[in-house]
C-alpha positions in Angstrom: -24.6 5.2 14.3 -21.6 3.3 12.6 -18.9 5.9 11.1 -17.8 2.4 9.7 -20.5 1.4 6.6 -19.6 -1.9 5.4 -19.2 -1.7 1.8 -20.3 -4.4 -1.0 -16.6 -4.9 -2.6 -14.3 -7.5 -1.1 -10.9 -8.0 -2.6 -8.9 -11.4 -2.4 -5.2 -11.1 -1.8 -3.4 -12.4 -4.7 0.4 -11.7 -3.2 1.9 -11.3 -0.1 5.3 -10.5 1.0 8.2 -9.3 2.9 11.2 -6.6 2.7 14.0 -8.1 4.8 16.6 -6.4 2.5 17.8 -2.7 2.9 15.3 -0.4 1.5 17.9 0.8 -1.5 17.7 -2.9 -2.3 14.2 -2.8 -2.5 12.9 -6.5 -2.8 9.5 -8.2 -1.6 9.9 -11.7 -0.6 7.1 -13.3 -1.5 5.1 -15.6 1.2 1.9 -17.4 2.2 1.0 -15.9 5.2 1.8 -13.3 7.7 1.4 -12.0 10.4 0.0 -8.1 11.3 0.5 -7.4 14.7 -0.2 -3.3 15.9 3.8 -2.8 14.7 3.1 -4.0 11.6 4.3 -7.5 9.6 6.5 -9.6 12.2 10.2 -9.8 10.0 9.1 -7.0 7.9 11.5 -3.5 7.2 8.8 -1.3 7.7 7.6 -2.9 11.0 7.6 -0.7 14.0 4.9 1.3 15.7 7.1 4.5 15.5 9.0 5.5 12.5 11.5 8.6 11.6 8.8 10.8 9.2 10.3 10.8 5.8 10.5 13.7 2.2 6.6 12.7 2.4 6.2 15.1 5.7 8.4 18.2 5.6 5.5 20.9 5.3 4.3 19.0 9.0 7.8 17.9 10.4 11.9 18.4 9.7 12.8 15.0 8.2 13.5 12.1 10.7 11.3 13.4 13.3 9.8 10.5 15.7 6.2 9.9 14.2 3.3 7.2 14.7 4.4 4.5 12.2 1.3 4.8 9.3 3.6 3.3 6.8 3.3 -0.1 8.2 2.0 -1.9 5.4 1.8 -1.2 1.6 -0.8 -2.3 -0.4 -1.1 -2.9 -4.3 -4.3 -3.5 -6.8 -4.1 -6.7 -9.2 -5.3 -4.6 -12.1 -3.8 -1.6 -11.4 -1.1 -3.7 -11.5 -1.9 -5.1 -14.5 -2.4 -1.4 -16.4 1.3 -0.4 -14.9 3.1 -3.2 -16.5 1.0 -2.5 -19.8 1.8 1.3 -20.3 5.5 0.3 -19.4 5.0 -2.4 -22.4 6.2 -5.5 -20.2 3.9 -8.6 -20.1 4.0 -8.7 -16.8 5.5 -6.9 -13.7 6.4 -8.9 -10.5 4.7 -6.7 -6.9 8.4 -8.0 -5.3 10.3 -5.1 -7.2 7.8 -2.8 -5.6 8.4 -3.8 -2.1 4.6 -4.9 -2.1 3.4 -6.5 1.5 -0.4 -7.1 -0.2 -2.0 -7.3 -3.9 -5.5 -7.3 -3.8 -7.7 -8.3 -6.8 -11.2 -6.9 -7.1 -11.4 -3.6 -5.8 -12.1 -0.7 -8.9 -9.9 2.3 -8.2 -8.4 0.9 -5.2 -5.6 3.5 -4.6 -8.0 6.3 -4.7 -10.8 4.1 -2.1 -10.7 6.6 0.9 -8.0 7.8 3.6 -9.4 6.1 7.2 -11.3 2.7 5.3 -10.4 -0.6 6.7 -9.8 -3.3 5.3 -11.2 -6.3 6.9 -9.5 -9.9 6.5 -10.7 -13.8 7.2 -9.3 -13.6 10.8 -10.5 -10.8 12.0 -7.0 -8.4 11.2 -8.2 -5.1 10.0 -6.0 -2.3 8.3 -6.5 1.1 8.4 -5.8 2.6 4.7 -3.4 5.9 5.7 -3.3 7.3 2.3 -2.5 6.8 -1.6 1.0 5.9 -2.4 3.0 7.6 -4.7 5.9 6.3 -7.3 10.0 7.3 -6.0 12.5 5.7 -7.3 13.5 2.3 -4.9 11.0 0.5 -7.6 12.4 2.1 -10.5 15.9 0.9 -9.2 14.9 -2.5 -8.5 12.7 -2.5 -11.7 15.8 -2.0 -13.8 17.9 -5.2 -12.3 15.1 -7.4 -13.4 13.9 -5.3 -16.7 17.0 -3.2 -18.1 15.8 0.1 -19.7 12.6 -0.1 -18.5 13.0 0.8 -15.0 12.9 4.6 -15.3 9.2 4.2 -17.1 7.9 2.6 -13.7 7.5 6.3 -12.0 4.9 7.7 -15.3 3.4 4.6 -15.7 2.3 4.1 -11.9 1.0 7.5 -11.2 -2.5 7.5 -9.6 -1.9 3.6 -9.4 1.0 2.8 -6.4 -1.7 2.2 -4.5 -1.8 2.5 -1.0 -0.4 2.5 2.5 -1.7 1.0 6.0 -1.0 0.4 9.5 -2.9 -2.3 12.0 -6.0 -1.5 14.0 -6.9 -4.9 14.8 -4.3 -7.8 15.3 -4.5 -11.3 13.2 -3.0 -12.7 9.7 -3.7 -13.0 6.1 -3.1 -15.8 3.9 -2.7 -16.3 0.1 -6.3 -16.3 -1.2 -7.9 -14.5 1.4 -10.6 -12.3 1.1 -10.8 -8.8 2.8 -13.7 -6.3 2.8 -13.5 -2.7 2.3 -15.1 -0.4 5.2 -15.6 3.7 4.3 -15.9 6.6 6.4 -19.5 7.5 6.8 -19.9 11.0 6.0 -19.3 12.9 2.6 -16.8 14.4 1.0 -14.7 17.4 2.6 -17.0 20.6 0.2 -13.8 22.7 0.6 -11.3 20.1 -0.5 -10.6 21.5 -4.1 -10.0 24.6 -2.4 -7.5 24.1 0.3 -5.3 22.2 -2.9 -5.2 25.2 -5.0 -4.0 26.8 -1.6 
């Protein structure tokens, strides 16, 4: 029996981008197609099969420890991006200053799809969802350069709506307008999750 279940949920790719500048100058350059390899997206700043651990992993490793790169790709929800903009008081918000690799339209509650889920594209290219992403200061700074006075509003507006990070399980390509299908782990939620979070 498969351990991953194909769902009826599909999404349409509305944005593809590559971050090529230093992280401090966060900006995702729009493109119409990207090639996904086991190291991530070709030509992207986050490309690599390994990466130094960051502050998000300090309960497991000292910062800078070499670990598998499970944050190769940043994926946002079009619906959640629209909600973030509204909460910030903006008419719209480009995914570029958020450093997005991909924006998907059509999958509900996208930022909270289960870790281990797969997003499979038309070419067979498949991404494994690692964890939901968390708002950080880099997008706030980038937004501030485009929308003066609005940068500090990003983190509270994006809380719980920042999308997910993922890594490449099967190589292939993604193009604007492609459909991706959501596959989820075929298992019940861990019964001790609430207790573990309290601990």
